[in-house]
C-alpha positions as CSV (number, residue, x, y, z in Angstrom):
1,M,28.4,3.7,22.8
2,G,24.7,2.6,22.9
3,R,22.2,3.2,20.2
4,S,20.8,6.6,19.9
5,V,17.1,7.3,19.2
6,V,15.3,10.4,18.1
7,L,12.3,11.7,19.9
8,F,9.4,12.6,17.7
9,L,6.4,14.2,19.1
10,A,3.2,13.4,17.2
11,A,1.3,16.1,19.0
12,T,2.2,18.7,21.7
13,L,5.2,18.3,24.0
14,A,3.2,18.3,27.3
15,L,3.1,14.6,28.3
16,A,1.6,12.0,30.7
17,G,1.0,8.3,31.6
18,C,2.4,5.3,33.6
19,A,2.1,2.2,35.8
20,G,0.5,2.6,39.1
21,S,-3.0,3.5,40.2
22,T,-5.5,6.2,39.2
23,P,-4.6,7.3,35.7
24,D,-6.1,10.8,35.8
25,V,-4.9,12.2,39.1
26,E,-3.4,15.6,38.5
27,A,0.0,16.0,40.2
28,D,0.3,18.6,42.9
29,A,3.3,20.9,42.0
30,S,4.1,21.3,45.7
31,I,4.8,17.6,46.1
32,E,8.5,16.8,45.9
33,S,9.3,14.0,43.5
34,P,12.4,11.9,43.3
35,E,14.9,12.8,40.7
36,A,14.5,11.0,37.4
37,T,17.3,8.5,36.6
38,E,18.8,8.1,33.2
39,E,17.9,4.8,31.6
40,S,19.2,3.4,28.4
41,V,16.8,3.6,25.6
42,L,17.8,-0.1,24.9
43,E,16.4,-1.1,28.3
44,L,13.0,0.5,28.1
45,E,10.1,-1.9,28.7
46,V,6.3,-1.4,28.3
47,G,5.1,0.4,31.5
48,T,8.3,2.5,31.9
49,C,7.5,6.0,32.9
50,L,9.5,9.1,31.8
51,N,9.9,12.7,32.5
52,D,10.8,13.6,29.0
53,A,8.8,16.8,28.3
54,D,12.0,18.9,28.1
55,T,13.7,16.5,25.6
56,P,14.4,18.5,22.4
57,L,12.6,17.4,19.3
58,R,14.7,15.1,17.1
59,A,17.5,14.9,19.6
60,D,19.9,11.9,19.3
61,L,19.4,10.0,22.6
62,T,21.0,7.0,24.2
63,D,19.5,7.6,27.7
64,V,16.0,9.0,28.8
65,P,14.9,10.2,32.2
66,S,12.8,7.4,33.8
67,I,10.9,7.8,37.0
68,P,8.7,5.5,39.2
69,C,5.2,5.6,37.8
70,S,3.9,6.3,41.3
71,E,5.4,9.8,41.0
72,P,4.2,12.6,38.7
73,H,5.6,11.9,35.2
74,D,5.2,13.0,31.6
75,S,4.8,9.8,29.5
76,E,4.5,6.0,29.7
77,L,5.8,3.5,27.2
78,Y,2.9,1.5,25.8
79,A,4.2,-0.3,22.8
80,I,7.6,-1.4,21.3
81,V,7.6,-1.8,17.5
82,S,10.3,-3.7,15.5
83,V,11.3,-2.2,12.2
84,E,11.8,-4.9,9.6
85,D,13.7,-3.0,6.8
86,S,17.1,-4.3,6.0
87,T,18.5,-0.8,5.1
88,Y,17.8,2.5,6.8
89,P,14.3,3.6,5.4
90,G,14.8,7.3,6.2
91,A,13.2,9.5,8.8
92,D,10.1,10.1,6.8
93,R,9.3,6.4,6.5
94,L,10.1,5.7,10.2
95,I,7.8,8.6,11.2
96,E,5.1,7.2,9.0
97,Q,5.5,3.7,10.4
98,G,5.7,5.1,14.0
99,Q,2.5,7.0,13.6
100,A,0.6,4.1,12.1
101,Q,2.0,1.4,14.5
102,C,1.7,3.5,17.6
103,Q,-1.9,4.4,16.7
104,E,-2.7,0.8,16.1
105,G,-1.3,-0.4,19.4
106,F,-2.9,2.5,21.4
107,A,-6.2,0.8,22.1
108,D,-4.5,-2.4,23.4
109,F,-2.9,-0.4,26.2
110,V,-5.3,2.5,26.9
111,G,-8.5,0.5,26.3
112,I,-10.1,2.8,23.6
113,D,-9.2,3.7,20.1
114,F,-6.8,6.6,19.7
115,R,-9.4,8.6,17.7
116,S,-11.8,8.4,20.6
117,S,-9.2,9.2,23.3
118,L,-8.4,12.4,25.1
119,L,-4.8,11.1,25.3
120,E,-2.0,11.6,22.8
121,F,1.2,9.8,21.8
122,H,4.7,10.4,20.7
123,F,7.5,8.0,19.8
124,Y,11.2,7.5,19.6
125,Y,12.6,6.0,16.4
126,P,16.1,5.0,15.0
127,T,18.4,7.6,13.6
128,P,20.9,6.8,10.8
129,S,23.7,6.5,13.5
130,S,21.7,4.3,15.7
131,W,20.6,2.2,12.8
132,A,24.3,1.5,12.0
133,Q,24.5,0.1,15.5
134,D,21.5,-2.3,14.8
135,D,18.8,-0.2,16.3
136,R,15.5,-1.3,14.8
137,T,13.0,-0.2,17.4
138,I,10.2,2.4,17.6
139,Y,9.0,3.2,21.2
140,C,5.4,4.4,21.6
141,M,4.7,6.8,24.5
142,V,1.3,7.8,25.7
143,F,0.7,11.2,27.5
144,D,-2.1,13.5,28.7
145,P,-1.6,16.8,27.0
146,G,-0.6,19.5,29.5
147,L,-1.0,17.2,32.6
148,P,1.5,15.2,34.6
149,V,0.1,11.8,35.6
150,V,0.5,9.8,38.7
151,G,-0.2,6.1,38.0
152,T,-0.8,4.3,34.8
153,L,-2.8,5.1,31.7
154,K,-3.1,1.3,31.0
155,D,-6.8,0.7,30.6
156,A,-7.6,4.4,31.3
157,K,-10.3,4.3,28.6
158,R,-10.2,8.0,28.1
């Protein structure tokens, strides 16, 4: 019933980032983590942490696997962008807008410009079917390529 969103990775599919303490602490694979809970894409807030590395590219989604940021996770929501078009602009336009807007908002969250950062981002954007259900949102996710993160990447400055 909810709006579906497509996951688009702007870089690799190995992810990171979230709210907590030390941003660059590598997770110990032997530490047991709680199960991720499925959270509606519509309820995501800045600072939500996800374990979404296994999410297929361009999959229609209504729920995503959220996890406490104090646990090892793949990515962290750092910006929510509203799409102003009155008609569906198409995937190419949404990808273009997502890349530009997520890059623009990156420094506000991470503390340094995207071009100077070791971190990457990916984003979720509306699909034609979710657009028909009034989905007009792009969700920007920060991650550390190849590393799970414990804590937040907010003000990581790396």
